N, C-alpha and C positions, 0 to 999 in steps of 0.2 A: 589434464591438470596434474602437475607434479605434487605429490604428497611426500612430506618428510616425516615418516613415522619414527618417533623416538622412543615410544613405549608400546610394546605389542600386547595383543590380547592374551590373557592367560585364563585357563579354564579350571574350575574346581567343582566337579559334579559331586554333590554331597547330599545326604539325607537332611531333611528339615531339622531333625533333632540334633544334628551335628554342627550346624552352622546357622547363625542368625541372618535373616534376609535384611541386611542393612548396607547402606552405601553413603559415602561422603563425597563432597566436591574436592577437587585437587588441593585447594587451600584449606580445607577442613571446616570452613564456615557453615556450609549447608550439610545437613545430615538427614537422610530419609530412612525410615524403618517401615517394613511391611509386616502385617500380622494377619492371621487367619483365625476366625473365632470357631466355636464348637460346631456351628452350622455350616462351616466351610465357606463363609462369606469373607471377603477380602477388604482390608483397610490399609491405608498408608498414613503416615504423619511426617511432618518436616519441622526440624529445628533450624534456626539461624543463630549463629554465635551462642549456641547452648540454650537458647530460649525458644519456647514453642512458637511456631509461626503458622503452621497448618495443623490443627488438631486432628485426631483420627477421623478419616474421611473414607467413605465407601468407594469401592471400585467394582467394575463389572458391567456387562451388558445383559439385556433381557431379550429373549427371542420367543416367538410364538410356537416354535416347533423344536426347541431344545433348551436344556437347562444350562444357562451361561453365567448364573450369578451366585450359585451356592454349591455346597457339597465338595468343595475343592480341598485337595491335599497337596502340599508342596512335594515335588519329586526331585528336582534338581535346581541348583543355583550356580550361575556362572558370574564371575566378576572379571572386569577388564579395565584397561586404562589406555587412553589415546592422547598423544600430544603431537599434532601435525599442523602443517601450514599448507594451505591450498589457495589457488588463484582463480579469479573469475574474469571473464572478458570485459565486464563493465560493472559498476556498482559504486556505492558510497566509498568502499575500500576494495581495491583489487586484490590485495593480499589479506587473508584472514587466518586466524589461528583457531583450531579445533582442539581444545584441551578439556577432557572430561574423564570421569570415572563412570563405569557402567555396571549394571546388575541386570541379569536376565534370569527370571524365575519361571520355571516350568511347573505347571500344575495339571492335575487331572481330577475328574469327579467320577461318581459311580456310573454315569451314563457313557463313560468313555470319551467325554469331551476333553480335549487338550487345550490348555491356555498357556501362552508364553507372555508374561508381562515384562516389558523392557523398560529400564530406567537409565537415563543419562543425567549425571549431575555435573554442571559446569560451575565455575566460580561465580557466574552471573545468573544462575538459575538452573532449571531442570526441565526435563521432558519425560513423559511416559506414554506408552501405547499398548494396545491389546492386539494379540495375534491368536485367533481361535481356529481350531480344526475340529469339526463336528462330523463324526463318521456316520455313514448310512443314510444321509439325507441328499435328495436331489437339489434342494434349494434351502437357503437359510434366510429367515425373515426376522431382522432385528426390530424390536418394537420400543426399546428404551435404552438409555445409557444411564447408569447409576452414579457415574463419577461425581464426587463432591469436592468442594474447596471450602473447608471449614476454617476460615481465616480467624486467628485468635485476636480478640480485641476489636476495637473500632478504628476508624481513620477517615480520611477524606478521599473521595473517588471521583473519577472523570470517565464518563461513558455515554453512549447513546442507548436508547431503549432497544430491547430485543425485537427483531423483525426478520421474518424469513423472505421479505420481498425487497427491502431497500435499506441502504446505509445512509441515505441522504436525510439525516435527522439532526436536530440540534443537540449539542453536547450538554450534559448536566454535570454540575459540580455539587456533590451531595455526600453526606456521611455514608460510609460503606454499609453501615447497619440498616440504612433505609432503602438500599437498592433492591427493588423487587425483581427486576429483570434487566438484562444488559446484553448487548452484543459485544464481541471481543474484537480487538484488544480492549480490555477493561483495566484501567490503571488506577492505582490507589497509593496513598501514603499512610502508613500505620501510625498509631499514637506514639510508637517508639521512634519514629522518624525514618523507617525503612520504606523505600519506594518499590513497588511491584506491579506487574501487569500479567493478566491471565489471557491466553490466546491458544492457538493451535498451529501446528506445522505439518507440511506435507499432506494437505487435503487433496486426495486424488480420486477416491471412489467411495464416498461416504457423504452424508449430509453435513452442512455446517453446524458448528456447535454455538449455541447461545447459552446464557446463564439465567436461571430462575431460582428464586428463593423457595426452598421446599418447606414442608410442614415442620421440619425441625429448625427452621431459621437459617439453614446453610445454603450457600449457592451450589446449584446442581446443574449438570449439563442438560440441555434441552435441544433436541435435534429437529431439523426441518423435515416434515413427513412427506410421503407420497400421498396422493388423493385418498387412498384407502386406509391411511393411518400408519402403515408400515414405515419405519424410519430408513432402513437400509435393506436391500434385497440382493442376494447373490446366487448365481448358479453354482451348485455344489455347496460344500460345507465349510468353506474358508472365508474368514473375515479378518482383514487387517485395518485397524483404525488409524486415523491421523495421530500425531503426537499431541498430547495435552501439555501446554507449556506454562511455566511460571518463571518470569524474569524478575530478578531482584537487583537492587542497587542502593548504595548509600546516598547517592545524589540523583536527582531526577534525570539529569543528562546521561547518567550511566545507562539508563534503559535505552536511550537512543544509540549509544555507542556499542551496544551489545550485538554480536553476530549470532546469537543463540538460534534464532528462527532459521537462518540459512544453514547453520551447522546440522540441523535435524532433517535436512532434505538430502536427496540422493545426488551424487555428482552429475556433471553435465552429460546429457544423453546425445548431444549433437556431435557429429564427426568433425565438423569445422564450425568456427564461430566468427571468422573474419568478416562475414556479411552482416553480423549483428552490431550495429554502430549507433551510439548515442548521437543526438543532434538537437539543434534548436529549430523551431518552426513558427510560422504564422499561418493564418488561414481564413478562408471564407466561412465564417461561423458566428462571430460576435454580432454581426449585423442582424442575423436572424433572431438572436436572443433579445436584442434591443427593439425588434419589431420594425426595422426599416427595410429588411429584406426577408425573403421567404425561402423555405426549403423546396417547395413544389414549383413546378413550371408555370409561372404567371408573369404579370407585368412587373413584379418586384423580385423576380427570381435572382438569388444571389450567385449561384454556381453557373455562371455563363462563361463562355470561352474568353470573352473580353475581360471580365473581372478576374478570371484565373490568371491571365497574362499580366494583369496589373499587379497581382500579389506575387507572381513569380519574379517580375522585374524588381519589386521592392526587396524580396529575399536576396536576389542575386546582387543588387546594388549595395546591400548591407552585410553581405557575407553570411547570411542565414541559410542553413542547409535545406530546409523543407517547407512545404506548403500543404495544408489539408483543405479539401473541398467537401463541404457537406451539402447534400441536396443535388448531387450531380446525376443521380440515377432514377429510373422510372420506379414508381411505387409510392412516392410521397403523397400523391393525390388520393391514395387509399387510406390515409391516416384517419383514425377515429373508428375504424372497423377492425377487421382482422388484417392488419397491415401485410401487404404482399409486395415485396421489393424484388426487382431483377438486378442482380449484382454484376451483370455484364452488359446492361442496356442503358447508355446515357440518354438524358433528355436531348431534344433536337438542338437546343441552344448551347450544348456543352459537347464539343468535339474532343473526346478523350484522346484520340490519336494525335491531334494537333497540340493539345495541352501537354501531353507527355513529350512530344518532339521538341516543343519550345522549352520546356523545363530542362530537358537534357542539354539542349543548346546553350542554356544559360547556367548549367551546372547546379541545378536545383532538383531535389528529390520530390516526387509526388507522393503524398500520403493518401491512400484510398480510404473510402468511408463506407462501411457496411452497417447501416442501421437496420436491425431486424424487426423492431417494434415488438419484440418478444415472440415472434412467429418462428420458433426454433425449427419445426419440421420443414418450413419453406427454405430456411437458410441451409439446413443440413442436406437437402436435396441438391443444392447448388454449390456446396462447399468445394469439391474438387474442381469443378468448372470455374468457379469464381477465382480461386487462388492460382489455377493454371493460367487464367487470363491475365491476372496481375503479373505473373512470372513472364509471360510473353511480352508484356509491355515494359518490363523492367521496374515495376512498382514493388518496392521492398518494404513498405510500411502500410499497415491497414489499421484504421481506428474503427472498432466495432461498437455497437450500441444495442441495448435491450430495453428501451423505454416503452414498455407495454406489458400487459399480462401474459404469462406463459399459457400455453394451450392445455385444455383438459384438467384444469385445477391444479396444475403443477406450480410449485414455488420456485422462484429464481434461485434460492439457496438450498434446495433439496438435492438429493443424490442425482436426480434427473438433470438438474442444471449443472452440477459439478461435472458429470460425465460429458455434457455438451461442451462446456468451456474447455475441458481437456481435449476433446476431439478437435476443436478449432485450433488450439495451440499446436497440436501434432500435425494437423493438415497444413497449417501455415509454415511450419518448419520444413516440411517436405519440399515446399516451393521457395524456401529462403525468404520468407516474409516475417517481419517482426510486428508485434501487436501492441496496441493501446486500447484497452478494453473499458468501455463505460457501461454503467449498470452491471458491474462484474460480480462474480463470486469473490469473496474477500481474498486478499493476498495471504498466503501462508508459506512463502519462501520457495515456491516451485520454480522461480526464475533461476535458481541454482541449477536445476535439472534441465530446464527449457529456457535458456537465456533470451530467446526471441519473445518471451512473455515479458515485455519491457516495463510497462507502466499501466496503471489502472486509475479509474476514478474512485468509486467506493466511499464517498462522503459528500457532504455539501460542498460543491466547488464554486468557482467564480461565477458560473452562469446564474446562480441564485441571486446575485447582486443586480442582475439586469431586469428582473421582473418580480421582485418580492421585497420585503423589508430588508433583505440582505443578510449576510453573515455578520455576527457580532464581532466586536473588536477582539474578544477573547478567542473566537473560533480558530483563527490561524495560529494561535499560541497554544491551543490544546492539541491540534492535529499532530505536531511532532512527537508528543508524548503518548499518543493513542494510535490513531489510524496509521501513521507513518512508521510505527514500530513493526507493522506487518510487512511493509515494503513501499516502493515508490508510489507517488500519487500524481496523476495528471490533473492538478488543481487549476491549471491554466491561469497563472497570475500575470500581472503586468499591465493592468488598465491605467492609462494616463489621464483620460477624460473622466475623472472621478465623479464629477457631478453631472455628467452627460450633457454638458452645455452645448456640445457640437451636434447633438441628435435630439435633444428634448423637444424642439419645435420643428423637426424635420417633417415636411409634408408627406413623406412616404411612411411615417411611423404609424403602426396600428397596434392596438392591444390584442394580444393573442393568448395570454396566460391569465387565468382568473385571479392569480395572486398579485397582479400588476395594479397598483393603486395610483400610478402616475407620479410617484415621488421616490422611485428607486434611485440608489446611488451606491458607491462602494464606501464602506466605513473604514477609512484608511487615510494615510498621507501618501504622497507620491514616493517619498523615500522608502516607506514600508513596502510599497508595491515592488520596488526594485530589489529590496532585501529578500523578498519572498522567492525570487528566482534562485537564491542560495539556500534559504531555509527549508522550503518545501521541495524536497529532492525528487527529481524525475530525470531519467536519462533521455527522455524526449521532453524537452522543456519549451513551453509556448510563450510567446508574447501575444497576449490575447486580444488586444485592442484593435480597432480599425487602423489600418496602416497609415492613413492620413493623419492620425493623431501622433504618430511617431516621426513623421517626416520633418526634418529640420530641428528636432527637439534635442538639445544638448545632452539631456539625461539618458537618452536612448543609447548613448555610447557605451553604457555599462553592458547592455545586452549584445551589442556588436562585439565587445571584447570577451564576453562570457563564453566558457567552454562547458557544454553539458556533460562531457566525458571527464570524470574526475578519477584520480588515483588514490586519494586519501581524504578522509573527512573526520571531523571531530566536533561534537557539540560541546561548547566550552562552558556555558553558564545557562541557567534557566529554571523556571518553575512553571508548571502547567497553568495556562491561562493568564500568566503575568508577564513574562518576558522570556527571550531566548537569544543566544548568540551562537552561530555555527560558522565554522571555517572549512573550506574545501580546497584541495590542491589538484591542479591539472598541469602535468609537466612541471615546469619550474615557477609557475605563477599561482597565487592564492586569491580566493574570493572569500570575503566575510560578510555575513548578513546578520543583522540584529533587529529586533522589533519589540514593542511594548504594548500593553493594553491601554486603557483610558488614562493611566497614570503616566505623566511625564517622568522620564527615568534617565539616569546617567550610569553607564557601566564602565568599569575599569578593566580593560582587556590587555593582559601581558601578551606581547608578540613573540613569545618564546617558541611558537610553532614554526616561525620562519627559520630558514637555514642560517646558521651562525656564520659570521664573516661576510655575508652578502648584504649589499645595500639595495633597498627596494624603493621604487617610486609608488607611492600610495595615492590612488585617486579615490576621494571620499565623497560619496553621494549622501548628503545629510538633509535633515529637515531644516527649512529656513528658520531664521530667528523668530519669525512671526507665524510659523506653521502651527496649525491646529486642525485636527481631523474633521471637526464639525464646520468651522467657519472659513478656514484657509488651508485646505488640504493639499493644494498644488505648490505651495511655497517650498522651495528647495535651494540648496547651494552645492556647488562642487568645489572641493578644496583639495589641493595637492600638497603632499608632504613627502619628505625623504625619511625613511625609517630603517631600522635594523631589528634583529631579534632581541636586542637588549632594551628596546623601547617599550613603552606602555601606551596604548591608545585609549583616549577618553571618548566614549561613545555617548553623545548627547542626543536624546530622542524626545520629540514633542509628544503631547497627549495623542495616543493612537498612532504614533509614528514609528520610525525605524531608521536604519542606516546601513548602507552597503559600501564595501571597500574592495578595490582591486589592488593587489600587490604584485608589481612586475619588477623582476630583477633589473637593476641598472647595468647596462652593458659597459 
């Protein structure tokens, strides 16, 4: 990746008494100050536009065999500035700007512990991290992190509860002052109208960070532990933490448009990236969640050779690049115990060689599926063999899953899990395989370093609508301002049979999930489902429904035309939980998606993002005049208009509805 460095790092090694450890963002709006008290404890504070935003907040780690939190004296301070442009092989935006001022503060305490605190301040937020060197120890055992976020004043927040096992929880809208615990990204709006989000970047060898309100009433970092209570363990005395991040914006959509998380990750580690390609896909999957097919080999088995060819034919006939098959391999019959899958052994009714051959003949990619059931040791024993097998067959994409408890009392989101997920990413890269990870460790921007880490689940996705009360109307309108700030999500939108009229009375249907009360549906309109292909960004984007529900449907033309690979994106308007409008460009065409909550809403969208002087054919997929998410969700209309960048689009959305638009230049 070419970087255009316009301002180089400069170094000023000074004594603490000669220089104040302070740094501002390039535009001067954000200002951070570091202080060390008489006990050698470390604090930071942040002002925005001259007003306190984060009051003095504690910094540091705690270890069982070293003093990491106090007794520190500042030895050196280095300031720097960077203004560069870099490129990524795929993403919401392929060209990104990294413009920040930095401060690196080196400290030491009486035990010889060296700590370097690094700060980077961007116009849209900041990040800081710890780098400890502890002499004379064979191992280092971190038992706590003291990091605080003492947000000044109150506000409204959007978050899920803290959990070290799952992110598939319902979002809460609640006053910031009442949040007792939360996972990140945690987004909030202050009483003064500033939007912000707390998260982390470059999580590589450390447990995930959640937030808990401590005894002082301040949000504090809380780390997923090992079974013995240790939070992070290292051979030797070196510990490098992830970046703790604070994004800020004057408008809610500014958080979405921020590249801060990616900018705090290392550059691409791959020698080549031409094999990492975004695509659209369908798959043998939704039938299992609806209960009309099964993952295991029985009379209702979904992943058969015949069914695979049916989906491959549909993909090929509709210009869709890939198909995923869940339940193809031996081991599903062990579900409910310690799941033990074989990742190179298909069931007898699934001929992998023939499926791959047929898919290649029809120009379709096969997406492999590795469900581990949480049995990480079993998966790691097979990692190299499984990915070498994929490589030999020409399978370039794998969807992984961890829907089960980790062994030995380990948490999914502890350092054990983080190390495992990283091992899988690196192994897959060696065999030129890209990943779609379900039940993942949360995204923290490592896709910049490992672009084959393409998308993840990591929140309540479409599947919850198949066998529970489903996701709320607000859920998909909170995700862009929270979960998706971390990175792409494989939400798997696109269900057209919203009320399950085609399968409700299917004789094959069986209840398999305890949350299934027999009245599940998708809380949406058809137009909103189409809009979500644009709004809920994923470089591997799925049309989730059974393919027979798409065949002959005029509205499916949007997905046929859709390009999962985009060059530029912008969130145009929106408020968390209320509404959103997003536009993306792929080549010379644009796609716009907008959606609303239970309130019918009309947005006025200037089309000034289009290229000036060019006339576009706009295909508008809108809610029907009588559409209503509760009673008439499938009513829609397709309207064609001719527009230019000087025009304004009036986006009319029904209750719980949406709108999607394709803009194609007129030749």
